[in-house]
C-alpha positions in Angstrom: -37.9 -106.3 61.9 -38.4 -105.3 58.6 -35.5 -105.4 56.2 -34.9 -101.4 55.8 -34.2 -101.0 52.3 -34.3 -97.9 50.7 -34.0 -98.8 46.7 -37.6 -100.7 47.4 -39.7 -100.0 44.2 -37.4 -97.7 42.6 -38.4 -96.2 39.1 -36.9 -97.8 35.8 -36.1 -94.8 33.9 -37.1 -91.1 33.0 -41.4 -90.3 32.1 -43.1 -88.4 30.3 -43.1 -84.7 32.1 -46.8 -84.1 31.6 -47.0 -85.4 34.8 -47.9 -82.5 36.8 -47.1 -82.1 41.0 -49.3 -80.8 43.5 -48.4 -81.3 47.7 -50.7 -80.5 50.4 -49.2 -79.8 53.8 -51.6 -81.2 55.8 -53.1 -79.2 58.9 -56.4 -78.4 60.2 -58.8 -76.5 57.4 -60.9 -75.1 60.0 -58.4 -73.4 61.3 -56.8 -72.3 58.3 -53.7 -74.3 58.9 -53.0 -75.9 55.8 -50.8 -75.5 52.7 -50.8 -76.5 49.4 -48.4 -76.1 46.2 -49.4 -76.5 42.6 -47.1 -77.0 39.4 -48.4 -75.0 36.7 -48.1 -76.0 32.9 -45.1 -73.4 32.7 -43.1 -75.2 35.3 -44.2 -72.3 37.9 -45.9 -73.1 41.6 -48.7 -71.4 42.7 -49.4 -71.9 46.7 -52.4 -71.5 48.9 -54.6 -72.3 51.9 -57.9 -72.8 50.2 -58.2 -76.6 49.4 -61.3 -76.4 47.7 -59.4 -73.5 45.3 -56.7 -76.7 44.7 -59.5 -79.2 44.1 -60.9 -77.1 41.3 -57.1 -77.2 39.9 -56.6 -80.2 40.1 -60.0 -81.6 38.3 -59.4 -79.2 36.0 -55.6 -80.3 35.0 -56.4 -83.9 35.4 -58.6 -83.6 32.6 -55.5 -83.0 30.5 -52.7 -84.8 32.4 -51.8 -87.3 34.8 -51.0 -85.9 38.4 -48.7 -86.6 41.7 -50.7 -85.7 44.5 -48.6 -85.7 47.6 -49.8 -85.1 51.0 -47.2 -84.3 54.3 -48.5 -87.1 56.3 -47.9 -91.2 56.8 -49.6 -92.4 54.2 -48.5 -96.3 55.4 -47.6 -98.0 58.2 -45.7 -100.9 59.2 -47.3 -104.0 59.8 -45.0 -105.3 63.4 -44.6 -109.2 63.8 -44.8 -108.7 67.8 -46.4 -106.1 70.5 -43.0 -104.7 70.8 -42.7 -103.8 67.4 -46.3 -102.6 66.8 -45.5 -98.8 67.1 -41.7 -99.3 65.4 -40.3 -96.4 63.0 -40.3 -96.7 59.4 -36.6 -97.3 57.8 -35.9 -93.4 57.3 -38.0 -92.1 60.0 -35.4 -91.3 61.7 -36.2 -89.2 64.5 -39.8 -88.6 63.4 -41.8 -91.7 63.6 -45.0 -92.1 62.6 -46.4 -93.4 65.9 -45.0 -90.4 68.0 -48.1 -88.1 68.8 -47.4 -85.6 66.1 -47.1 -88.1 63.6 -50.1 -90.5 64.8 -52.5 -86.8 64.8 -51.3 -86.0 61.1 -52.0 -89.4 59.7 -55.5 -89.3 60.7 -55.6 -85.5 59.9 -54.2 -86.6 56.4 -56.4 -89.5 55.9 -59.8 -86.8 56.6 -58.1 -84.8 53.7 -57.6 -87.4 51.3 -60.9 -89.0 51.6 -62.6 -85.3 51.0 -59.8 -85.0 48.0 -60.4 -88.1 46.5 -64.5 -88.0 46.6 -64.8 -84.7 45.0 -62.4 -85.6 42.3 -64.4 -88.8 41.6 -67.4 -86.6 41.1 -65.5 -84.0 39.1 -63.5 -86.2 36.8 -65.3 -88.7 35.2 -63.1 -92.4 35.3 -60.6 -91.1 37.4 -58.3 -93.8 38.6 -55.6 -93.6 41.4 -52.2 -95.5 41.5 -49.5 -96.0 44.5 -46.8 -97.9 42.2 -44.5 -95.4 41.4 -42.0 -98.0 39.6 -44.2 -97.2 36.6 -46.1 -93.5 37.1 -49.1 -92.8 35.2 -49.3 -91.5 31.7 -52.8 -90.7 30.7 -54.9 -88.0 31.7 -57.3 -89.0 34.5 -54.6 -90.9 36.1 -53.8 -90.2 39.9 -50.5 -91.4 41.7 -50.7 -90.6 45.5 -47.2 -90.1 47.4 -46.2 -89.4 51.1 -44.4 -85.8 51.6 -42.1 -85.9 54.4 -40.8 -82.2 54.9 -39.0 -82.2 58.5 -36.0 -80.5 60.2 -33.8 -78.3 58.6 -35.5 -79.0 55.4 -38.9 -76.8 56.6 -39.8 -73.7 55.3 -41.0 -71.0 57.7 -45.0 -71.6 56.3 -47.3 -74.3 55.6 -47.2 -73.4 51.6 -43.5 -73.2 52.0 -43.4 -76.6 53.0 -45.6 -77.8 50.2 -43.6 -76.3 47.5 -40.3 -77.7 48.8 -41.6 -81.2 48.6 -43.3 -80.4 45.1 -39.7 -79.0 44.2 -38.5 -82.1 45.3 -40.5 -84.0 43.2 -39.9 -82.3 40.4 -36.4 -82.7 40.5 -36.8 -86.7 40.9 -39.3 -86.7 38.3 -36.8 -85.8 35.6 -34.8 -89.1 36.5 -35.9 -92.1 38.3 -38.5 -91.6 41.3 -37.6 -93.3 44.5 -38.5 -93.5 48.1 -36.9 -91.9 51.3 -39.1 -94.4 53.9 -39.7 -97.8 53.4 -41.0 -100.8 55.4 -41.4 -104.7 55.3 -45.2 -105.5 55.5 -47.3 -102.5 55.9 -51.0 -101.7 56.0 -52.2 -98.6 53.6 -53.6 -95.4 54.6 -53.8 -94.2 50.9 -54.7 -97.2 49.7 -57.8 -97.8 52.2 -58.8 -94.2 51.3 -58.6 -95.2 47.7 -61.2 -98.0 48.3 -63.3 -96.3 49.9 -63.9 -93.6 47.6 -64.2 -96.0 44.9 -61.1 -94.8 43.1 -59.5 -98.4 43.2 -61.2 -102.2 43.6 -57.8 -103.8 43.4 -57.4 -105.2 47.8 -53.7 -105.6 47.1 -53.5 -101.7 47.3 -54.1 -101.9 50.9 -50.6 -103.4 51.6 -49.2 -101.0 48.7 -46.2 -98.7 50.5 -46.2 -95.2 48.8 -43.7 -93.5 47.5 -41.9 -90.7 50.3 -40.6 -87.8 48.9 -38.1 -86.3 51.9 -36.3 -83.4 51.2 -33.0 -82.6 52.1 -32.0 -79.3 53.8 -30.3 -78.0 50.6 -33.9 -77.8 48.9 -34.8 -74.7 51.2 
């Protein structure tokens, strides 16, 4: 079984406050079952359900600042060493394992949404670079850090946009000091890394095994 180390990949210190954040709470865009939150330059948040409207904001913002984009869906899964461990929860998943029916469904929906987002952003933002390593967050325009938002239980709001905003605020709180992850695993397959490679936002095969930052707000963030 993988060692449960939630300090894995912890950032080393504060970084420039120009790194903006946006979060997509994953659902079916076809059924209008999706919500997002986007940090504006004045520190306020705008929210919405139109994915294309968010991508327009992201493309514009990336021309001037680096961005952290979180999806509320599993962004990596553990690689089990035995058949019985193939669907094991990640350290920190608790009662919401990635392999449960809801987790597996939202993981695939999130993958489809992420690929759509990266394909459009790579067309609209020349020279777009994507990263998973949060220990050295991006500092330059056209650089995108991908992470996983994990809003569950008593931390959830009433709507998808509420959940996206809760996760975005939690990222901002951590950004002011040092980023840390709430979920880890040993060897992993990166869903986000596969999407990056598929969309031409990375050429580094190591991204296939790079765990994402996971931001899991506590109930007090409501």
